[in-house]
PQR file with spaces between the fields and no chain letter, atoms N, CA, C, O and H, PARSE charges and radii, in Angstrom:
ATOM       1  N    UNK     1      10.243  101.186   98.073 -0.4000 1.5000
ATOM       2  CA   UNK     1      10.762  102.712   98.070 -0.0000 2.0000
ATOM       3  C    UNK     1      11.263  102.904   99.809  0.5500 1.7000
ATOM       4  O    UNK     1      10.574  102.501  100.747 -0.5500 1.4000
ATOM       5  N    UNK     2      12.333  103.463   99.927 -0.4000 1.5000
ATOM       6  CA   UNK     2      12.949  103.651  101.209 -0.0000 2.0000
ATOM       7  C    UNK     2      11.968  104.637  101.883  0.5500 1.7000
ATOM       8  O    UNK     2      11.258  105.426  101.260 -0.5500 1.4000
ATOM       9  H    UNK     2      12.893  103.790   99.166  0.4000 1.0000
ATOM      10  N    UNK     3      12.014  104.487  103.384 -0.4000 1.5000
ATOM      11  CA   UNK     3      11.212  105.505  104.197 -0.0000 2.0000
ATOM      12  C    UNK     3      12.282  106.693  104.228  0.5500 1.7000
ATOM      13  O    UNK     3      13.463  106.437  104.463 -0.5500 1.4000
ATOM      14  H    UNK     3      12.591  103.846  103.890  0.4000 1.0000
ATOM      15  N    UNK     4      11.856  107.966  103.992 -0.4000 1.5000
ATOM      16  CA   UNK     4      12.562  109.083  104.189 -0.0000 2.0000
ATOM      17  C    UNK     4      13.320  109.404  105.527  0.5500 1.7000
ATOM      18  O    UNK     4      14.293  110.156  105.585 -0.5500 1.4000
ATOM      19  H    UNK     4      10.897  108.174  103.801  0.4000 1.0000
ATOM      20  N    UNK     5      12.768  108.755  106.582 -0.4000 1.5000
ATOM      21  CA   UNK     5      13.216  108.975  107.727 -0.0000 2.0000
ATOM      22  C    UNK     5      13.927  107.631  108.322  0.5500 1.7000
ATOM      23  O    UNK     5      14.282  107.556  109.498 -0.5500 1.4000
ATOM      24  H    UNK     5      11.978  108.144  106.535  0.4000 1.0000
ATOM      25  N    UNK     6      14.071  106.727  107.507 -0.4000 1.5000
ATOM      26  CA   UNK     6      14.938  105.749  107.881 -0.0000 2.0000
ATOM      27  C    UNK     6      16.151  105.980  108.461  0.5500 1.7000
ATOM      28  O    UNK     6      16.879  106.815  107.924 -0.5500 1.4000
ATOM      29  H    UNK     6      13.783  106.788  106.552  0.4000 1.0000
ATOM      30  N    UNK     7      16.553  105.370  109.526 -0.4000 1.5000
ATOM      31  CA   UNK     7      17.670  105.921  110.465 -0.0000 2.0000
ATOM      32  C    UNK     7      17.673  107.037  110.989  0.5500 1.7000
ATOM      33  O    UNK     7      16.572  107.302  111.470 -0.5500 1.4000
ATOM      34  H    UNK     7      15.962  104.692  109.962  0.4000 1.0000
ATOM      35  N    UNK     8      18.502  107.903  111.128 -0.4000 1.5000
ATOM      36  CA   UNK     8      18.504  109.173  111.993 -0.0000 2.0000
ATOM      37  C    UNK     8      17.926  110.217  110.865  0.5500 1.7000
ATOM      38  O    UNK     8      18.405  110.443  109.754 -0.5500 1.4000
ATOM      39  H    UNK     8      19.397  107.688  110.736  0.4000 1.0000
ATOM      40  N    UNK     9      16.772  110.781  111.465 -0.4000 1.5000
ATOM      41  CA   UNK     9      16.094  111.919  110.800 -0.0000 2.0000
ATOM      42  C    UNK     9      16.629  112.881  110.211  0.5500 1.7000
ATOM      43  O    UNK     9      16.235  113.374  109.154 -0.5500 1.4000
ATOM      44  H    UNK     9      16.383  110.598  112.368  0.4000 1.0000
ATOM      45  N    UNK    10      17.738  113.280  110.970 -0.4000 1.5000
ATOM      46  CA   UNK    10      18.583  114.581  110.834 -0.0000 2.0000
ATOM      47  C    UNK    10      20.011  114.231  110.218  0.5500 1.7000
ATOM      48  O    UNK    10      20.951  115.025  110.204 -0.5500 1.4000
ATOM      49  H    UNK    10      18.058  112.880  111.829  0.4000 1.0000
ATOM      50  N    UNK    11      20.044  112.912  109.703 -0.4000 1.5000
ATOM      51  CA   UNK    11      21.293  112.655  109.118 -0.0000 2.0000
ATOM      52  C    UNK    11      21.340  113.067  107.566  0.5500 1.7000
ATOM      53  O    UNK    11      20.351  112.925  106.846 -0.5500 1.4000
ATOM      54  H    UNK    11      19.280  112.267  109.715  0.4000 1.0000
ATOM      55  N    UNK    12      22.532  113.575  107.113 -0.4000 1.5000
ATOM      56  CA   UNK    12      22.649  113.906  105.708 -0.0000 2.0000
ATOM      57  C    UNK    12      22.904  112.881  104.940  0.5500 1.7000
ATOM      58  O    UNK    12      23.893  112.189  105.181 -0.5500 1.4000
ATOM      59  H    UNK    12      23.335  113.690  107.698  0.4000 1.0000
ATOM      60  N    UNK    13      22.026  112.582  103.827 -0.4000 1.5000
ATOM      61  CA   UNK    13      22.392  111.347  102.911 -0.0000 2.0000
ATOM      62  C    UNK    13      23.675  111.647  102.261  0.5500 1.7000
ATOM      63  O    UNK    13      24.252  112.731  102.344 -0.5500 1.4000
ATOM      64  H    UNK    13      21.223  113.144  103.631  0.4000 1.0000
ATOM      65  N    UNK    14      24.111  110.563  101.573 -0.4000 1.5000
ATOM      66  CA   UNK    14      25.194  110.746  100.686 -0.0000 2.0000
ATOM      67  C    UNK    14      24.904  110.419   99.332  0.5500 1.7000
ATOM      68  O    UNK    14      24.529  109.248   99.402 -0.5500 1.4000
ATOM      69  H    UNK    14      23.643  109.682  101.506  0.4000 1.0000
ATOM      70  N    UNK    15      24.865  110.732   98.272 -0.4000 1.5000
ATOM      71  CA   UNK    15      24.137  110.690   96.888 -0.0000 2.0000
ATOM      72  C    UNK    15      25.219  110.743   95.909  0.5500 1.7000
ATOM      73  O    UNK    15      26.114  111.582   96.017 -0.5500 1.4000
ATOM      74  H    UNK    15      25.170  111.683   98.215  0.4000 1.0000
ATOM      75  N    UNK    16      25.184  109.912   94.983 -0.4000 1.5000
ATOM      76  CA   UNK    16      25.697  109.862   93.699 -0.0000 2.0000
ATOM      77  C    UNK    16      24.657  110.377   92.632  0.5500 1.7000
ATOM      78  O    UNK    16      23.607  109.784   92.383 -0.5500 1.4000
ATOM      79  H    UNK    16      24.457  109.231   94.896  0.4000 1.0000
ATOM      80  N    UNK    17      25.080  111.589   92.008 -0.4000 1.5000
ATOM      81  CA   UNK    17      24.175  112.531   91.013 -0.0000 2.0000
ATOM      82  C    UNK    17      24.582  111.775   89.567  0.5500 1.7000
ATOM      83  O    UNK    17      25.713  111.681   89.089 -0.5500 1.4000
ATOM      84  H    UNK    17      25.933  112.070   92.210  0.4000 1.0000
ATOM      85  N    UNK    18      23.411  111.301   89.054 -0.4000 1.5000
ATOM      86  CA   UNK    18      23.541  110.713   87.711 -0.0000 2.0000
ATOM      87  C    UNK    18      22.702  111.589   86.786  0.5500 1.7000
ATOM      88  O    UNK    18      22.042  112.528   87.231 -0.5500 1.4000
ATOM      89  H    UNK    18      22.493  111.376   89.442  0.4000 1.0000
ATOM      90  N    UNK    19      22.736  111.284   85.558 -0.4000 1.5000
ATOM      91  CA   UNK    19      21.846  111.979   84.567 -0.0000 2.0000
ATOM      92  C    UNK    19      20.618  111.536   84.664  0.5500 1.7000
ATOM      93  O    UNK    19      20.277  110.405   84.319 -0.5500 1.4000
ATOM      94  H    UNK    19      23.273  110.521   85.198  0.4000 1.0000
ATOM      95  N    UNK    20      19.751  112.534   85.215 -0.4000 1.5000
ATOM      96  CA   UNK    20      18.225  112.398   85.238 -0.0000 2.0000
ATOM      97  C    UNK    20      17.824  111.832   86.398  0.5500 1.7000
ATOM      98  O    UNK    20      16.634  111.844   86.710 -0.5500 1.4000
ATOM      99  H    UNK    20      20.028  113.453   85.495  0.4000 1.0000
ATOM     100  N    UNK    21      18.925  111.175   87.305 -0.4000 1.5000
ATOM     101  CA   UNK    21      18.555  110.395   88.465 -0.0000 2.0000
ATOM     102  C    UNK    21      19.362  110.600   89.484  0.5500 1.7000
ATOM     103  O    UNK    21      20.199  111.473   89.254 -0.5500 1.4000
ATOM     104  H    UNK    21      19.892  111.166   87.052  0.4000 1.0000
ATOM     105  N    UNK    22      19.428  110.041   90.690 -0.4000 1.5000
ATOM     106  CA   UNK    22      20.306  109.775   91.588 -0.0000 2.0000
ATOM     107  C    UNK    22      20.540  108.457   92.351  0.5500 1.7000
ATOM     108  O    UNK    22      19.586  107.678   92.342 -0.5500 1.4000
ATOM     109  H    UNK    22      18.748  109.332   90.877  0.4000 1.0000
ATOM     110  N    UNK    23      21.580  108.104   92.967 -0.4000 1.5000
ATOM     111  CA   UNK    23      21.556  106.984   93.789 -0.0000 2.0000
ATOM     112  C    UNK    23      21.948  107.349   95.247  0.5500 1.7000
ATOM     113  O    UNK    23      22.881  108.084   95.569 -0.5500 1.4000
ATOM     114  H    UNK    23      22.354  108.736   92.975  0.4000 1.0000
ATOM     115  N    UNK    24      21.062  106.699   96.095 -0.4000 1.5000
ATOM     116  CA   UNK    24      21.416  106.996   97.385 -0.0000 2.0000
ATOM     117  C    UNK    24      22.399  105.972   97.843  0.5500 1.7000
ATOM     118  O    UNK    24      22.081  104.783   97.808 -0.5500 1.4000
ATOM     119  H    UNK    24      20.304  106.101   95.834  0.4000 1.0000
ATOM     120  N    UNK    25      23.788  106.420   98.349 -0.4000 1.5000
ATOM     121  CA   UNK    25      24.633  105.799   98.798 -0.0000 2.0000
ATOM     122  C    UNK    25      24.583  105.287  100.253  0.5500 1.7000
ATOM     123  O    UNK    25      24.693  104.135  100.674 -0.5500 1.4000
ATOM     124  H    UNK    25      24.046  107.385   98.377  0.4000 1.0000
ATOM     125  N    UNK    26      24.359  106.614  101.001 -0.4000 1.5000
ATOM     126  CA   UNK    26      23.982  106.597  102.578 -0.0000 2.0000
ATOM     127  C    UNK    26      22.916  107.129  102.780  0.5500 1.7000
ATOM     128  O    UNK    26      22.837  108.350  102.642 -0.5500 1.4000
ATOM     129  H    UNK    26      24.270  107.549  100.660  0.4000 1.0000
ATOM     130  N    UNK    27      21.658  106.283  103.209 -0.4000 1.5000
ATOM     131  CA   UNK    27      20.275  106.858  103.528 -0.0000 2.0000
ATOM     132  C    UNK    27      20.420  107.985  104.539  0.5500 1.7000
ATOM     133  O    UNK    27      21.397  107.938  105.287 -0.5500 1.4000
ATOM     134  H    UNK    27      21.722  105.291  103.321  0.4000 1.0000
ATOM     135  N    UNK    28      19.556  108.997  104.648 -0.4000 1.5000
ATOM     136  CA   UNK    28      19.683  110.205  105.446 -0.0000 2.0000
ATOM     137  C    UNK    28      18.365  110.964  104.757  0.5500 1.7000
ATOM     138  O    UNK    28      17.906  110.720  103.641 -0.5500 1.4000
ATOM     139  H    UNK    28      18.762  109.035  104.041  0.4000 1.0000
ATOM     140  N    UNK    29      17.870  111.962  105.728 -0.4000 1.5000
ATOM     141  CA   UNK    29      16.800  112.836  105.236 -0.0000 2.0000
ATOM     142  C    UNK    29      17.012  113.739  104.565  0.5500 1.7000
ATOM     143  O    UNK    29      16.004  114.123  103.972 -0.5500 1.4000
ATOM     144  H    UNK    29      18.242  112.161  106.635  0.4000 1.0000
ATOM     145  N    UNK    30      18.267  114.522  104.284 -0.4000 1.5000
ATOM     146  CA   UNK    30      18.216  115.583  103.409 -0.0000 2.0000
ATOM     147  C    UNK    30      19.912  115.450  102.766  0.5500 1.7000
ATOM     148  O    UNK    30      20.779  114.604  102.982 -0.5500 1.4000
ATOM     149  H    UNK    30      19.085  114.210  104.767  0.4000 1.0000
ATOM     150  N    UNK    31      19.906  116.396  102.104 -0.4000 1.5000
ATOM     151  CA   UNK    31      21.447  116.879  101.384 -0.0000 2.0000
ATOM     152  C    UNK    31      21.567  118.297  101.421  0.5500 1.7000
ATOM     153  O    UNK    31      20.448  118.798  101.531 -0.5500 1.4000
ATOM     154  H    UNK    31      19.201  117.084  101.928  0.4000 1.0000
ATOM     155  N    UNK    32      22.489  119.155  101.372 -0.4000 1.5000
ATOM     156  CA   UNK    32      22.831  120.312  101.674 -0.0000 2.0000
ATOM     157  C    UNK    32      23.294  120.964  100.178  0.5500 1.7000
ATOM     158  O    UNK    32      24.215  120.598   99.448 -0.5500 1.4000
ATOM     159  H    UNK    32      23.398  118.748  101.282  0.4000 1.0000
ATOM     160  N    UNK    33      22.262  122.130   99.978 -0.4000 1.5000
ATOM     161  CA   UNK    33      22.963  122.780   98.538 -0.0000 2.0000
ATOM     162  C    UNK    33      24.289  123.389   98.779  0.5500 1.7000
ATOM     163  O    UNK    33      24.792  123.859   99.799 -0.5500 1.4000
ATOM     164  H    UNK    33      21.514  122.428  100.571  0.4000 1.0000
ATOM     165  N    UNK    34      24.732  123.253   97.543 -0.4000 1.5000
ATOM     166  CA   UNK    34      26.253  123.553   97.572 -0.0000 2.0000
ATOM     167  C    UNK    34      26.208  124.898   97.440  0.5500 1.7000
ATOM     168  O    UNK    34      27.207  125.511   97.816 -0.5500 1.4000
ATOM     169  H    UNK    34      24.324  122.871   96.713  0.4000 1.0000
ATOM     170  N    UNK    35      25.175  125.591   96.940 -0.4000 1.5000
ATOM     171  CA   UNK    35      25.488  127.365   96.747 -0.0000 2.0000
ATOM     172  C    UNK    35      24.918  127.986   97.921  0.5500 1.7000
ATOM     173  O    UNK    35      25.498  129.032   98.210 -0.5500 1.4000
ATOM     174  H    UNK    35      24.363  125.093   96.634  0.4000 1.0000
ATOM     175  N    UNK    36      23.942  127.666   98.708 -0.4000 1.5000
ATOM     176  CA   UNK    36      23.283  128.122   99.682 -0.0000 2.0000
ATOM     177  C    UNK    36      23.244  127.866  101.189  0.5500 1.7000
ATOM     178  O    UNK    36      22.741  128.562  102.071 -0.5500 1.4000
ATOM     179  H    UNK    36      23.470  126.816   98.473  0.4000 1.0000
ATOM     180  N    UNK    37      23.996  126.523  101.288 -0.4000 1.5000
ATOM     181  CA   UNK    37      23.823  125.711  102.400 -0.0000 2.0000
ATOM     182  C    UNK    37      22.556  125.332  102.919  0.5500 1.7000
ATOM     183  O    UNK    37      22.593  124.929  104.082 -0.5500 1.4000
ATOM     184  H    UNK    37      24.405  125.958  100.572  0.4000 1.0000
ATOM     185  N    UNK    38      21.267  125.358  102.276 -0.4000 1.5000
ATOM     186  CA   UNK    38      20.165  125.093  102.791 -0.0000 2.0000
ATOM     187  C    UNK    38      19.829  123.322  102.895  0.5500 1.7000
ATOM     188  O    UNK    38      20.230  122.521  102.051 -0.5500 1.4000
ATOM     189  H    UNK    38      21.237  125.686  101.332  0.4000 1.0000
ATOM     190  N    UNK    39      19.253  123.062  103.758 -0.4000 1.5000
ATOM     191  CA   UNK    39      18.920  121.502  103.679 -0.0000 2.0000
ATOM     192  C    UNK    39      17.996  121.399  102.644  0.5500 1.7000
ATOM     193  O    UNK    39      17.142  122.263  102.446 -0.5500 1.4000
ATOM     194  H    UNK    39      18.927  123.713  104.443  0.4000 1.0000
ATOM     195  N    UNK    40      18.129  120.284  101.901 -0.4000 1.5000
ATOM     196  CA   UNK    40      17.174  119.931  100.760 -0.0000 2.0000
ATOM     197  C    UNK    40      16.496  118.520  101.069  0.5500 1.7000
ATOM     198  O    UNK    40      17.210  117.539  100.860 -0.5500 1.4000
ATOM     199  H    UNK    40      18.823  119.582  102.063  0.4000 1.0000
ATOM     200  N    UNK    41      15.323  118.323  101.497 -0.4000 1.5000
ATOM     201  CA   UNK    41      14.536  117.035  101.948 -0.0000 2.0000
ATOM     202  C    UNK    41      15.036  116.260  100.412  0.5500 1.7000
ATOM     203  O    UNK    41      15.116  116.767   99.293 -0.5500 1.4000
ATOM     204  H    UNK    41      14.744  119.120  101.666  0.4000 1.0000
ATOM     205  N    UNK    42      15.379  114.577  100.946 -0.4000 1.5000
ATOM     206  CA   UNK    42      15.854  114.039   99.685 -0.0000 2.0000
ATOM     207  C    UNK    42      14.890  113.653   98.694  0.5500 1.7000
ATOM     208  O    UNK    42      15.213  113.425   97.528 -0.5500 1.4000
ATOM     209  H    UNK    42      15.314  114.165  101.855  0.4000 1.0000
ATOM     210  N    UNK    43      13.584  113.565   99.176 -0.4000 1.5000
ATOM     211  CA   UNK    43      12.392  113.619   98.248 -0.0000 2.0000
ATOM     212  C    UNK    43      11.889  114.833   97.462  0.5500 1.7000
ATOM     213  O    UNK    43      10.954  114.814   96.662 -0.5500 1.4000
ATOM     214  H    UNK    43      13.322  113.750  100.123  0.4000 1.0000
ATOM     215  N    UNK    44      12.689  115.967   97.822 -0.4000 1.5000
ATOM     216  CA   UNK    44      12.314  117.171   97.210 -0.0000 2.0000
ATOM     217  C    UNK    44      13.449  117.610   96.166  0.5500 1.7000
ATOM     218  O    UNK    44      13.463  118.660   95.524 -0.5500 1.4000
ATOM     219  H    UNK    44      13.449  115.982   98.472  0.4000 1.0000
ATOM     220  N    UNK    45      14.432  116.540   96.135 -0.4000 1.5000
ATOM     221  CA   UNK    45      15.437  117.181   95.462 -0.0000 2.0000
ATOM     222  C    UNK    45      15.623  116.911   93.897  0.5500 1.7000
ATOM     223  O    UNK    45      15.643  115.830   93.310 -0.5500 1.4000
ATOM     224  H    UNK    45      14.420  115.686   96.657  0.4000 1.0000
ATOM     225  N    UNK    46      15.758  118.256   93.373 -0.4000 1.5000
ATOM     226  CA   UNK    46      15.208  118.237   91.785 -0.0000 2.0000
ATOM     227  C    UNK    46      16.404  118.802   91.154  0.5500 1.7000
ATOM     228  O    UNK    46      16.433  118.647   89.933 -0.5500 1.4000
ATOM     229  H    UNK    46      15.742  119.134   93.850  0.4000 1.0000
ATOM     230  N    UNK    47      17.510  119.489   91.737 -0.4000 1.5000
ATOM     231  CA   UNK    47      18.363  120.060   90.946 -0.0000 2.0000
ATOM     232  C    UNK    47      19.941  119.782   91.419  0.5500 1.7000
ATOM     233  O    UNK    47      20.322  120.004   92.568 -0.5500 1.4000
ATOM     234  H    UNK    47      17.486  119.615   92.729  0.4000 1.0000
ATOM     235  N    UNK    48      20.791  119.268   90.367 -0.4000 1.5000
ATOM     236  CA   UNK    48      22.245  118.806   90.823 -0.0000 2.0000
ATOM     237  C    UNK    48      23.117  118.821   89.653  0.5500 1.7000
ATOM     238  O    UNK    48      22.741  118.772   88.482 -0.5500 1.4000
ATOM     239  H    UNK    48      20.481  119.088   89.434  0.4000 1.0000
ATOM     240  N    UNK    49      24.352  118.894   90.093 -0.4000 1.5000
ATOM     241  CA   UNK    49      25.146  118.834   88.786 -0.0000 2.0000
ATOM     242  C    UNK    49      25.981  117.267   88.893  0.5500 1.7000
ATOM     243  O    UNK    49      26.586  116.899   89.900 -0.5500 1.4000
ATOM     244  H    UNK    49      24.657  118.933   91.045  0.4000 1.0000
ATOM     245  N    UNK    50      25.870  116.577   87.790 -0.4000 1.5000
ATOM     246  CA   UNK    50      26.652  115.450   87.473 -0.0000 2.0000
ATOM     247  C    UNK    50      28.095  115.740   87.554  0.5500 1.7000
ATOM     248  O    UNK    50      28.785  115.040   88.294 -0.5500 1.4000
ATOM     249  H    UNK    50      25.378  116.876   86.972  0.4000 1.0000
ATOM     250  N    UNK    51      28.596  116.647   86.911 -0.4000 1.5000
ATOM     251  CA   UNK    51      29.988  116.946   86.799 -0.0000 2.0000
ATOM     252  C    UNK    51      30.634  117.373   88.086  0.5500 1.7000
ATOM     253  O    UNK    51      31.809  117.147   88.376 -0.5500 1.4000
ATOM     254  H    UNK    51      28.035  117.216   86.310  0.4000 1.0000
ATOM     255  N    UNK    52      29.734  118.029   88.854 -0.4000 1.5000
ATOM     256  CA   UNK    52      30.415  118.438   90.225 -0.0000 2.0000
ATOM     257  C    UNK    52      29.740  117.751   91.076  0.5500 1.7000
ATOM     258  O    UNK    52      30.020  118.099   92.223 -0.5500 1.4000
ATOM     259  H    UNK    52      28.779  118.212   88.618  0.4000 1.0000
ATOM     260  N    UNK    53      28.956  116.908   91.021 -0.4000 1.5000
ATOM     261  CA   UNK    53      28.482  115.802   92.171 -0.0000 2.0000
ATOM     262  C    UNK    53      27.834  116.649   93.308  0.5500 1.7000
ATOM     263  O    UNK    53      27.735  116.122   94.416 -0.5500 1.4000
ATOM     264  H    UNK    53      28.729  116.625   90.089  0.4000 1.0000
ATOM     265  N    UNK    54      27.340  118.049   93.102 -0.4000 1.5000
ATOM     266  CA   UNK    54      26.519  118.838   93.937 -0.0000 2.0000
ATOM     267  C    UNK    54      24.939  118.892   93.643  0.5500 1.7000
ATOM     268  O    UNK    54      24.401  118.782   92.541 -0.5500 1.4000
ATOM     269  H    UNK    54      27.420  118.478   92.202  0.4000 1.0000
ATOM     270  N    UNK    55      24.416  119.059   94.706 -0.4000 1.5000
ATOM     271  CA   UNK    55      23.225  119.187   94.878 -0.0000 2.0000
ATOM     272  C    UNK    55      22.620  120.855   95.033  0.5500 1.7000
ATOM     273  O    UNK    55      23.235  121.644   95.751 -0.5500 1.4000
ATOM     274  H    UNK    55      24.854  119.148   95.601  0.4000 1.0000
ATOM     275  N    UNK    56      21.528  121.227   94.382 -0.4000 1.5000
ATOM     276  CA   UNK    56      21.149  122.785   94.735 -0.0000 2.0000
ATOM     277  C    UNK    56      19.525  122.733   94.964  0.5500 1.7000
ATOM     278  O    UNK    56      18.682  121.962   94.504 -0.5500 1.4000
ATOM     279  H    UNK    56      21.028  120.586   93.799  0.4000 1.0000
ATOM     280  N    UNK    57      19.419  123.802   95.814 -0.4000 1.5000
ATOM     281  CA   UNK    57      17.900  123.983   96.487 -0.0000 2.0000
ATOM     282  C    UNK    57      16.773  124.363   95.290  0.5500 1.7000
ATOM     283  O    UNK    57      15.592  124.036   95.411 -0.5500 1.4000
ATOM     284  H    UNK    57      20.104  124.428   96.187  0.4000 1.0000
ATOM     285  N    UNK    58      17.220  125.000   94.274 -0.4000 1.5000
ATOM     286  CA   UNK    58      16.625  125.256   93.320 -0.0000 2.0000
ATOM     287  C    UNK    58      17.052  125.684   91.787  0.5500 1.7000
ATOM     288  O    UNK    58      18.231  125.461   91.513 -0.5500 1.4000
ATOM     289  H    UNK    58      18.179  125.265   94.175  0.4000 1.0000
ATOM     290  N    UNK    59      16.491  126.090   91.076 -0.4000 1.5000
ATOM     291  CA   UNK    59      17.045  126.430   89.851 -0.0000 2.0000
ATOM     292  C    UNK    59      17.826  127.564   89.660  0.5500 1.7000
ATOM     293  O    UNK    59      18.678  127.664   88.778 -0.5500 1.4000
ATOM     294  H    UNK    59      15.534  126.272   91.299  0.4000 1.0000
ATOM     295  N    UNK    60      17.555  128.397   90.453 -0.4000 1.5000
ATOM     296  CA   UNK    60      18.348  129.769   90.536 -0.0000 2.0000
ATOM     297  C    UNK    60      19.699  129.447   91.111  0.5500 1.7000
ATOM     298  O    UNK    60      20.694  130.032   90.681 -0.5500 1.4000
ATOM     299  H    UNK    60      16.863  128.316   91.170  0.4000 1.0000
ATOM     300  N    UNK    61      19.800  128.379   92.236 -0.4000 1.5000
ATOM     301  CA   UNK    61      21.169  128.127   92.727 -0.0000 2.0000
ATOM     302  C    UNK    61      22.032  127.398   91.720  0.5500 1.7000
ATOM     303  O    UNK    61      23.228  127.598   91.509 -0.5500 1.4000
ATOM     304  H    UNK    61      18.992  127.904   92.585  0.4000 1.0000
ATOM     305  N    UNK    62      21.063  126.330   91.004 -0.4000 1.5000
ATOM     306  CA   UNK    62      21.793  125.702   89.862 -0.0000 2.0000
ATOM     307  C    UNK    62      22.648  126.622   88.821  0.5500 1.7000
ATOM     308  O    UNK    62      23.835  126.509   88.516 -0.5500 1.4000
ATOM     309  H    UNK    62      20.091  126.168   91.176  0.4000 1.0000
ATOM     310  N    UNK    63      21.777  127.474   88.415 -0.4000 1.5000
ATOM     311  CA   UNK    63      22.209  128.433   87.419 -0.0000 2.0000
ATOM     312  C    UNK    63      23.433  129.127   87.998  0.5500 1.7000
ATOM     313  O    UNK    63      24.428  129.026   87.280 -0.5500 1.4000
ATOM     314  H    UNK    63      20.812  127.565   88.663  0.4000 1.0000
ATOM     315  N    UNK    64      23.569  129.706   88.960 -0.4000 1.5000
ATOM     316  CA   UNK    64      24.620  130.339   89.622 -0.0000 2.0000
ATOM     317  C    UNK    64      25.608  129.506   89.741  0.5500 1.7000
ATOM     318  O    UNK    64      26.703  129.988   89.449 -0.5500 1.4000
ATOM     319  H    UNK    64      22.761  129.787   89.543  0.4000 1.0000
ATOM     320  N    UNK    65      25.594  128.256   90.119 -0.4000 1.5000
ATOM     321  CA   UNK    65      26.574  127.271   90.209 -0.0000 2.0000
ATOM     322  C    UNK    65      27.439  126.866   88.768  0.5500 1.7000
ATOM     323  O    UNK    65      28.635  126.590   88.672 -0.5500 1.4000
ATOM     324  H    UNK    65      24.705  127.865   90.355  0.4000 1.0000
ATOM     325  N    UNK    66      26.630  126.917   87.934 -0.4000 1.5000
ATOM     326  CA   UNK    66      26.974  126.898   86.483 -0.0000 2.0000
ATOM     327  C    UNK    66      27.659  128.231   86.090  0.5500 1.7000
ATOM     328  O    UNK    66      28.618  128.064   85.337 -0.5500 1.4000
ATOM     329  H    UNK    66      25.658  127.141   88.012  0.4000 1.0000
ATOM     330  N    UNK    67      27.417  129.384   86.391 -0.4000 1.5000
ATOM     331  CA   UNK    67      27.998  130.735   86.185 -0.0000 2.0000
ATOM     332  C    UNK    67      29.333  130.623   86.847  0.5500 1.7000
ATOM     333  O    UNK    67      30.296  131.196   86.336 -0.5500 1.4000
ATOM     334  H    UNK    67      26.637  129.519   87.003  0.4000 1.0000
ATOM     335  N    UNK    68      29.464  129.922   87.955 -0.4000 1.5000
ATOM     336  CA   UNK    68      30.559  130.303   88.870 -0.0000 2.0000
ATOM     337  C    UNK    68      31.603  129.134   88.160  0.5500 1.7000
ATOM     338  O    UNK    68      32.816  129.341   88.128 -0.5500 1.4000
ATOM     339  H    UNK    68      28.682  129.457   88.369  0.4000 1.0000
ATOM     340  N    UNK    69      31.069  128.040   87.665 -0.4000 1.5000
ATOM     341  CA   UNK    69      32.025  127.011   87.345 -0.0000 2.0000
ATOM     342  C    UNK    69      32.396  127.418   85.734  0.5500 1.7000
ATOM     343  O    UNK    69      32.917  126.560   85.022 -0.5500 1.4000
ATOM     344  H    UNK    69      30.083  127.872   87.690  0.4000 1.0000
ATOM     345  N    UNK    70      32.194  128.342   85.368 -0.4000 1.5000
ATOM     346  CA   UNK    70      32.205  128.809   84.006 -0.0000 2.0000
ATOM     347  C    UNK    70      31.756  127.891   82.585  0.5500 1.7000
ATOM     348  O    UNK    70      32.274  127.799   81.472 -0.5500 1.4000
ATOM     349  H    UNK    70      31.770  129.039   85.946  0.4000 1.0000
ATOM     350  N    UNK    71      30.436  127.223   83.259 -0.4000 1.5000
ATOM     351  CA   UNK    71      30.228  126.150   82.408 -0.0000 2.0000
ATOM     352  C    UNK    71      29.200  126.936   81.394  0.5500 1.7000
ATOM     353  O    UNK    71      28.754  126.327   80.422 -0.5500 1.4000
ATOM     354  H    UNK    71      30.016  127.298   84.163  0.4000 1.0000
ATOM     355  N    UNK    72      28.831  128.310   81.643 -0.4000 1.5000
ATOM     356  CA   UNK    72      27.791  129.087   80.655 -0.0000 2.0000
ATOM     357  C    UNK    72      28.689  130.312   80.017  0.5500 1.7000
ATOM     358  O    UNK    72      29.544  130.983   80.594 -0.5500 1.4000
ATOM     359  H    UNK    72      29.193  128.805   82.433  0.4000 1.0000
ATOM     360  N    UNK    73      28.247  130.400   78.677 -0.4000 1.5000
ATOM     361  CA   UNK    73      28.986  131.577   78.070 -0.0000 2.0000
ATOM     362  C    UNK    73      28.563  132.886   78.693  0.5500 1.7000
ATOM     363  O    UNK    73      27.474  132.888   79.268 -0.5500 1.4000
ATOM     364  H    UNK    73      27.552  129.854   78.208  0.4000 1.0000
ATOM     365  N    UNK    74      29.235  133.944   78.661 -0.4000 1.5000
ATOM     366  CA   UNK    74      28.798  135.261   79.135 -0.0000 2.0000
ATOM     367  C    UNK    74      27.717  135.564   78.668  0.5500 1.7000
ATOM     368  O    UNK    74      27.655  135.503   77.440 -0.5500 1.4000
ATOM     369  H    UNK    74      30.119  133.942   78.194  0.4000 1.0000
ATOM     370  N    UNK    75      26.538  135.973   79.369 -0.4000 1.5000
ATOM     371  CA   UNK    75      25.541  136.509   78.790 -0.0000 2.0000
ATOM     372  C    UNK    75      25.147  138.114   78.912  0.5500 1.7000
ATOM     373  O    UNK    75      25.134  138.591   80.047 -0.5500 1.4000
ATOM     374  H    UNK    75      26.588  136.022   80.367  0.4000 1.0000
ATOM     375  N    UNK    76      24.872  138.841   77.948 -0.4000 1.5000
ATOM     376  CA   UNK    76      24.438  140.295   78.369 -0.0000 2.0000
ATOM     377  C    UNK    76      22.923  140.217   78.793  0.5500 1.7000
ATOM     378  O    UNK    76      22.092  139.382   78.436 -0.5500 1.4000
ATOM     379  H    UNK    76      24.883  138.453   77.026  0.4000 1.0000
ATOM     380  N    UNK    77      22.776  141.234   79.597 -0.4000 1.5000
ATOM     381  CA   UNK    77      21.324  141.320   79.917 -0.0000 2.0000
ATOM     382  C    UNK    77      20.673  142.616   79.697  0.5500 1.7000
ATOM     383  O    UNK    77      19.474  142.753   79.942 -0.5500 1.4000
ATOM     384  H    UNK    77      23.451  141.912   79.887  0.4000 1.0000
């Protein structure tokens, strides 16, 4: 397993997002949420879009990204 802080501890990782997994292309300590701009430590990354190749900080950010992309049907609340 790769050390989380291998190389520069503040460098952004480059990741290829796959179904149910991801592949580190360039080692780094974190990625940046596509919706919030918050840093996500690589070892805490749980949400991403394979289609858009974007990481998300949490389920709410992931859902909002799906809505913005028009990937979910309009739902009444």
